[in-house]
NUPATI-948282 format. One line per 3 residues: number of its first residue (from 1); for each residue x, y, z of C-alpha. Coordinates in nm, 3 decimals. Layout:
BEGIN
NUM = X:Y:Z  ...
END
This chain:
BEGIN
1 = 2.556:-0.101:-0.565  2.337:-0.163:-0.259  1.972:-0.053:-0.251
4 = 1.814:0.142:0.036  1.443:0.208:0.082  1.322:0.538:0.233
7 = 0.964:0.593:0.359  0.729:0.766:0.411  0.811:1.062:0.189
10 = 0.603:1.382:0.187  0.375:1.453:-0.110  0.537:1.603:-0.420
13 = 0.884:1.471:-0.335  1.108:1.438:-0.639  1.430:1.245:-0.709
16 = 1.632:1.563:-0.653  1.490:1.600:-0.302  1.585:1.240:-0.221
19 = 1.935:1.287:-0.363  1.988:1.598:-0.151  1.868:1.416:0.164
22 = 2.098:1.116:0.109  2.401:1.327:0.016  2.369:1.589:0.292
25 = 2.249:1.375:0.585  2.464:1.079:0.486  2.771:1.296:0.409
28 = 2.813:1.128:0.073  2.921:1.278:-0.259  2.601:1.301:-0.463
31 = 2.788:1.172:-0.769  2.823:0.835:-0.594  2.445:0.794:-0.562
34 = 2.297:0.571:-0.831  1.943:0.529:-0.958  1.655:0.674:-0.754
37 = 1.311:0.518:-0.806  0.998:0.669:-0.647  0.753:0.398:-0.541
40 = 0.427:0.502:-0.378  0.512:0.702:-0.065  0.872:0.580:-0.066
43 = 1.189:0.572:-0.274  1.457:0.314:-0.349  1.808:0.452:-0.382
46 = 2.126:0.285:-0.509  2.436:0.362:-0.300  2.793:0.228:-0.291
49 = 2.823:-0.110:-0.118  3.096:0.014:0.114  2.876:0.302:0.236
52 = 2.542:0.121:0.273  2.562:0.027:0.641  2.687:0.368:0.748
55 = 2.413:0.537:0.543  2.135:0.331:0.702  2.269:0.420:1.047
58 = 2.293:0.790:0.954  1.960:0.823:0.771  1.723:0.596:0.963
61 = 1.509:0.824:1.179  1.657:1.140:1.026  1.420:1.427:0.953
64 = 1.296:1.476:0.596  1.088:1.794:0.568  1.002:1.815:0.937
67 = 0.925:1.445:0.988  1.148:1.140:1.059  1.167:0.869:0.795
70 = 1.244:0.498:0.803  1.547:0.382:0.607  1.622:0.013:0.553
73 = 1.807:-0.217:0.318  1.592:-0.288:0.014  1.774:-0.599:-0.101
76 = 1.863:-0.928:0.062  2.173:-0.921:0.282  2.486:-1.067:0.127
79 = 2.681:-1.203:0.423  3.039:-1.269:0.314  3.081:-1.556:0.561
82 = 2.831:-1.790:0.724  2.839:-1.647:1.077  2.596:-1.614:1.365
85 = 2.397:-1.334:1.198  2.374:-1.499:0.856  2.225:-1.811:1.013
88 = 1.962:-1.607:1.198  1.884:-1.417:0.879  1.832:-1.740:0.686
91 = 1.594:-1.870:0.952  1.389:-1.549:0.933  1.367:-1.586:0.555
94 = 1.249:-1.946:0.585  0.984:-1.846:0.837  0.864:-1.558:0.618
97 = 0.850:-1.776:0.307  0.642:-2.040:0.486  0.393:-1.782:0.614
100 = 0.363:-1.617:0.272  0.309:-1.954:0.102  0.023:-2.046:0.334
103 = -0.145:-1.705:0.299  -0.115:-1.710:-0.081  -0.248:-2.064:-0.101
106 = -0.557:-1.974:0.101  -0.623:-1.658:-0.099  -0.583:-1.834:-0.438
109 = -0.822:-2.107:-0.333  -1.062:-1.844:-0.202  -1.130:-2.059:0.100
112 = -1.165:-2.011:0.469  -0.891:-2.201:0.648  -1.147:-2.304:0.909
115 = -0.921:-2.188:1.191  -1.080:-1.849:1.254  -0.820:-1.653:1.056
118 = -1.050:-1.548:0.769  -1.376:-1.360:0.720  -1.536:-1.363:0.373
121 = -1.823:-1.177:0.205  -1.773:-0.867:0.419  -1.902:-0.524:0.315
124 = -1.783:-0.176:0.406  -2.037:-0.028:0.647  -1.867:0.296:0.756
127 = -1.553:0.501:0.697  -1.396:0.752:0.934  -1.059:0.926:0.962
130 = -0.837:0.883:1.268  -0.521:1.044:1.399  -0.234:1.063:1.155
133 = -0.461:1.024:0.853  -0.547:0.659:0.924  -0.870:0.540:0.762
136 = -1.096:0.361:1.010  -1.302:0.109:0.813  -1.593:-0.076:0.971
139 = -1.701:-0.403:0.807  -2.009:-0.619:0.857  -2.192:-0.901:0.685
142 = -2.385:-0.794:0.373  -2.689:-0.586:0.473  -2.571:-0.629:0.832
145 = -2.741:-0.967:0.806  -2.615:-1.128:1.123  -2.334:-1.180:1.370
148 = -1.982:-1.253:1.255  -1.874:-1.618:1.263  -1.624:-1.720:1.535
151 = -1.283:-1.578:1.446  -0.942:-1.488:1.587  -0.937:-1.133:1.451
154 = -0.919:-0.923:1.768  -0.796:-0.568:1.837  -0.430:-0.541:1.741
157 = -0.436:-0.822:1.483  -0.256:-0.742:1.154  -0.489:-0.819:0.863
160 = -0.494:-0.823:0.484  -0.805:-0.675:0.315  -0.878:-0.806:-0.037
163 = -1.158:-0.679:-0.261  -1.354:-0.968:-0.407  -1.672:-0.823:-0.556
166 = -1.598:-0.527:-0.782  -1.419:-0.429:-1.101  -1.106:-0.382:-0.889
169 = -1.110:-0.740:-0.766  -0.780:-0.831:-0.603  -0.698:-0.486:-0.459
172 = -0.527:-0.543:-0.123  -0.471:-0.322:0.180  -0.281:-0.402:0.497
175 = -0.426:-0.286:0.827  -0.472:-0.347:1.199  -0.797:-0.440:1.374
178 = -0.888:-0.156:1.613  -1.234:-0.267:1.726  -1.482:-0.554:1.707
181 = -1.822:-0.648:1.836  -2.075:-0.918:1.761  -2.164:-0.783:1.416
184 = -1.879:-0.558:1.302  -1.502:-0.550:1.266  -1.306:-0.222:1.258
187 = -0.977:-0.204:1.065  -0.734:0.091:1.058  -0.542:0.130:0.730
190 = -0.310:0.385:0.575  -0.473:0.635:0.338  -0.569:0.437:0.022
193 = -0.460:0.567:-0.317  -0.816:0.571:-0.448  -1.178:0.570:-0.335
196 = -1.310:0.245:-0.189  -1.629:0.149:-0.377  -1.939:0.085:-0.167
199 = -2.046:-0.210:-0.383  -1.728:-0.411:-0.317  -1.719:-0.718:-0.100
202 = -1.410:-0.797:0.100  -1.212:-1.086:0.234  -1.027:-1.024:0.563
205 = -0.732:-1.250:0.648  -0.509:-1.261:0.954  -0.174:-1.154:0.804
208 = 0.187:-1.224:0.872  0.360:-0.908:0.988  0.609:-0.850:0.704
211 = 0.722:-0.517:0.853  0.833:-0.701:1.166  1.047:-0.943:0.967
214 = 1.211:-0.663:0.768  1.296:-0.470:1.086  1.461:-0.779:1.235
217 = 1.659:-0.844:0.916  1.783:-0.485:0.920  1.886:-0.514:1.286
220 = 2.085:-0.831:1.214  2.258:-0.672:0.918  2.352:-0.361:1.115
223 = 2.476:-0.566:1.411  2.682:-0.785:1.178  2.851:-0.481:1.025
226 = 2.894:-0.283:1.349  3.248:-0.158:1.412  3.406:0.110:1.630
229 = 3.081:0.211:1.800  2.871:0.122:2.103  2.677:-0.146:1.915
232 = 3.005:-0.318:1.828  3.102:-0.329:2.198  2.767:-0.475:2.302
235 = 2.787:-0.727:2.019  3.128:-0.846:2.138  2.998:-0.888:2.494
238 = 2.681:-1.071:2.391  2.870:-1.307:2.160  3.122:-1.389:2.434
241 = 3.416:-1.220:2.264  3.484:-0.992:2.562  3.378:-0.976:2.927
244 = 3.114:-0.728:3.044  3.235:-0.448:3.270  3.091:-0.357:3.610
247 = 3.157:-0.030:3.794  3.359:-0.058:4.113  3.167:-0.019:4.442
250 = 2.823:0.085:4.310  2.648:0.343:4.525  2.313:0.242:4.677
253 = 2.012:0.392:4.498  1.895:0.735:4.609  1.540:0.796:4.736
256 = 1.290:0.802:4.448  0.937:0.940:4.500  0.665:0.708:4.380
259 = 0.350:0.529:4.484  0.319:0.226:4.705  0.007:0.065:4.842
262 = -0.205:0.352:4.711  -0.020:0.611:4.926  0.172:0.908:4.798
265 = 0.531:0.784:4.819  0.654:1.136:4.880  0.539:1.070:5.234
268 = 0.841:1.056:5.471  0.712:0.723:5.605  0.823:0.559:5.281
271 = 1.182:0.685:5.292  1.343:0.412:5.493  1.702:0.427:5.609
274 = 1.815:0.639:5.313  1.834:0.323:5.098  1.553:0.404:4.862
277 = 1.187:0.491:4.847  0.852:0.351:4.743  0.891:0.015:4.576
280 = 1.261:-0.021:4.661  1.191:-0.016:5.035  0.971:-0.324:4.996
283 = 1.217:-0.532:4.791  1.387:-0.830:4.953  1.763:-0.877:4.965
286 = 1.812:-1.062:4.632  1.587:-0.812:4.454  1.788:-0.519:4.589
289 = 2.112:-0.688:4.491  1.977:-0.732:4.138  1.891:-0.360:4.116
292 = 2.238:-0.261:4.247  2.413:-0.495:4.004  2.208:-0.383:3.701
295 = 2.275:-0.016:3.780  2.648:-0.084:3.814  2.676:-0.283:3.488
298 = 2.841:-0.087:3.209  2.740:-0.324:2.928  2.498:-0.609:2.996
301 = 2.324:-0.744:3.308  2.082:-1.034:3.357  1.800:-1.041:3.612
304 = 1.703:-1.408:3.628  1.461:-1.600:3.847  1.178:-1.856:3.847
307 = 0.815:-1.742:3.806  0.674:-1.560:4.106  1.005:-1.428:4.239
310 = 0.924:-1.063:4.159  1.134:-1.005:3.847  0.898:-0.745:3.702
313 = 0.878:-0.562:4.036  1.259:-0.559:4.041  1.273:-0.435:3.681
316 = 1.030:-0.152:3.758  1.246:-0.034:4.049  1.558:-0.059:3.831
319 = 1.389:0.166:3.574  1.285:0.417:3.842  1.635:0.430:3.989
322 = 1.788:0.474:3.641  1.550:0.762:3.565  1.629:0.921:3.903
325 = 1.997:0.938:3.814  1.920:1.102:3.478  1.902:0.806:3.240
328 = 1.657:0.775:2.953  1.517:0.422:2.943  1.377:0.209:2.661
331 = 1.155:-0.069:2.799  1.069:-0.361:2.570  0.913:-0.706:2.580
334 = 0.820:-0.961:2.312  0.442:-0.918:2.344  0.200:-0.631:2.393
337 = 0.063:-0.795:2.707  0.411:-0.817:2.861  0.481:-0.450:2.776
340 = 0.150:-0.345:2.930  0.230:-0.542:3.245  0.547:-0.334:3.299
343 = 0.367:-0.015:3.197  0.092:-0.077:3.453  0.346:-0.127:3.734
346 = 0.542:0.182:3.629  0.227:0.393:3.642  0.144:0.252:3.985
349 = 0.495:0.351:4.099  0.443:0.711:3.986  0.627:0.711:3.652
352 = 0.470:0.846:3.332  0.604:0.638:3.040  0.504:0.686:2.677
355 = 0.364:0.370:2.518  0.446:0.321:2.149  0.232:0.108:1.921
358 = -0.117:0.104:1.776  -0.371:0.196:2.049  -0.576:-0.111:1.951
361 = -0.291:-0.326:2.078  -0.280:-0.158:2.420  -0.490:-0.269:2.718
364 = -0.787:-0.025:2.728  -0.712:0.090:3.084  -0.362:0.197:2.978
367 = -0.442:0.365:2.644  -0.417:0.713:2.793  -0.037:0.664:2.789
370 = -0.034:0.554:2.423  0.147:0.805:2.203  -0.155:0.854:1.974
373 = -0.374:0.941:2.272  -0.116:1.181:2.416  -0.078:1.352:2.080
376 = -0.454:1.383:2.044  -0.468:1.588:2.367  -0.167:1.805:2.278
379 = -0.245:2.172:2.193  -0.044:2.150:1.868  -0.248:1.849:1.755
382 = -0.579:2.020:1.839  -0.476:2.317:1.625  -0.370:2.075:1.349
385 = -0.716:1.915:1.346  -0.879:2.258:1.317  -0.655:2.340:1.020
388 = -0.744:2.006:0.858  -1.115:2.080:0.900  -1.067:2.427:0.747
391 = -0.882:2.272:0.454  -1.165:2.025:0.400  -1.419:2.306:0.403
394 = -1.217:2.494:0.139  -1.200:2.187:-0.087  -1.577:2.136:-0.055
397 = -1.638:2.504:-0.133  -1.431:2.480:-0.451  -1.620:2.166:-0.558
400 = -1.952:2.355:-0.528  -1.840:2.638:-0.758  -2.031:2.510:-1.058
403 = -2.310:2.758:-1.136  -2.145:3.096:-1.086  -1.805:3.111:-1.249
406 = -1.540:3.228:-0.997  -1.291:3.499:-1.078  -0.990:3.382:-1.283
409 = -0.744:3.201:-1.063  -0.978:3.193:-0.760  -1.024:2.813:-0.766
412 = -0.650:2.750:-0.794  -0.580:2.994:-0.511  -0.838:2.826:-0.286
415 = -0.697:2.480:-0.355  -0.346:2.610:-0.291  -0.458:2.758:0.041
418 = -0.622:2.427:0.138  -0.307:2.231:0.054  -0.097:2.476:0.256
421 = -0.331:2.433:0.554  -0.298:2.053:0.531  0.081:2.079:0.510
424 = 0.090:2.305:0.816  -0.144:2.066:1.001  0.094:1.777:0.931
427 = 0.387:1.984:1.062  0.201:2.070:1.383  0.105:1.708:1.443
430 = 0.467:1.600:1.388  0.579:1.874:1.627  0.342:1.741:1.894
433 = 0.495:1.393:1.857  0.846:1.538:1.881  0.769:1.734:2.198
436 = 0.610:1.436:2.372  0.899:1.205:2.279  1.159:1.463:2.385
439 = 1.001:1.490:2.730  0.962:1.114:2.782  1.215:0.966:3.025
442 = 1.072:0.615:2.978  0.944:0.471:2.649  0.765:0.135:2.638
445 = 0.719:-0.076:2.323  0.730:-0.429:2.191  1.069:-0.529:2.053
448 = 0.948:-0.515:1.694  0.736:-0.204:1.755  1.038:0.029:1.765
451 = 0.959:0.258:1.473  1.214:0.508:1.342  0.936:0.730:1.208
454 = 0.838:0.791:1.572  1.170:0.749:1.755  1.376:0.946:1.505
457 = 1.744:0.918:1.591  1.694:0.921:1.968  1.929:0.711:2.178
460 = 1.871:0.573:2.527  2.110:0.518:2.815  1.950:0.187:2.907
463 = 1.739:-0.075:2.728  1.546:-0.321:2.943  1.398:-0.636:2.788
466 = 1.145:-0.802:3.017  1.038:-1.163:2.952  1.362:-1.197:2.757
469 = 1.340:-1.578:2.778  1.026:-1.563:2.561  1.189:-1.343:2.297
472 = 1.364:-1.442:1.977  1.720:-1.321:1.929  1.669:-1.124:1.604
475 = 1.403:-0.911:1.773  1.631:-0.839:2.070  1.886:-0.668:1.845
478 = 1.636:-0.393:1.761  1.660:-0.199:2.091  2.039:-0.247:2.089
481 = 2.058:-0.023:1.780  1.971:0.276:1.999  2.087:0.188:2.355
484 = 2.416:0.215:2.545  2.348:-0.058:2.803  2.123:-0.362:2.824
487 = 1.940:-0.548:3.099  1.776:-0.882:3.022  1.508:-1.001:3.265
490 = 1.339:-1.339:3.254
END
């Protein structure tokens, strides 16, 4: 039997709920499902080996009680033959093992590596709650005694928090740095299982991103097993087993409104010769040829050129032309900075992409297009926050009922009402995410930032990978899991 891991699951989910989800959404006889183990906010499920790959494809991003879940292989891949994908998988494992060894060694020795990756003797100064239930923890030196030492822990850095000065010594939480100044460091974490004691001291280490490695391993495994679908065709083209196809006699791009030089590109002065509009009108001959070729490619196209030749400008116009003809586009790059570079140019050209990823990892000037920020402004999310506040008020009211005994059953009813309000708030917030993602014609993210909990089972007509020459191959298979065509630029 193969093991699949499903997360995050809603509160009060039982094995029967998981069995029903796997059997119904995966179209599998429930009698063929093996052991189901609930672990934290997730579950590990045993399924037949011959159904595992199809089940991951069917369940990953599927909706479980109004919210998409992530589904991945829980065990190590067992490649029958040593092929291209098994070699890449082995290299990822070696890299992950080396990073884990170094991190463990530093933590066991309780030492600072001296390279700016560790802060010790930190105390919890403030706690707040952010969008999606994230806990926003602010740390400083004990008694706010002075500035932080030089370190490499900036906004967007994945970190490991370890308690070092309480009875729960060794408790660890994974998080992302969302803010820093001279004296404090802010870290966003998932809701902890228990209260964080004020008297604890903490060690903060720059962490390897284990989630990233697992996503890449899953992508390799799914690509390896792909058959009789679009991913299988793209795999054959990329591995040189078949030639890519190009449409005969591609039509020139149609006029696309946008912005150029600060003017409104809807101005007739920017529609030149019926060839295109805005940015396209300013492209040189090779850049226009690249856009025509990429639009005509049915499988894979490459936009290649030395630095300074306008590849990103060409890519932006390709995206605009694809959107104009009705395509949905997934735009990726290996780093947050590279993604934000494309995002900035798309905004300047008049497009309104949605940027996935933690807001702390997005350039401040572009954060208004981050999904979290868009959700925060959505009417459904505003109503959800009001419901969450009302639920909190109810819980506090119940806690204060100590002197005068309430009527029988009144406390239980109030708690039940508060829980129902929280559940409805979560549904409204999830609905806001769904509506924003449904309306988005362009989605921007790092290669390894493609999250099924956000993307659900959405597919895209075109995936564009900018700075492809700086990417690693395992990461590039992630957008291919949900795209029909691919353009590599670099």
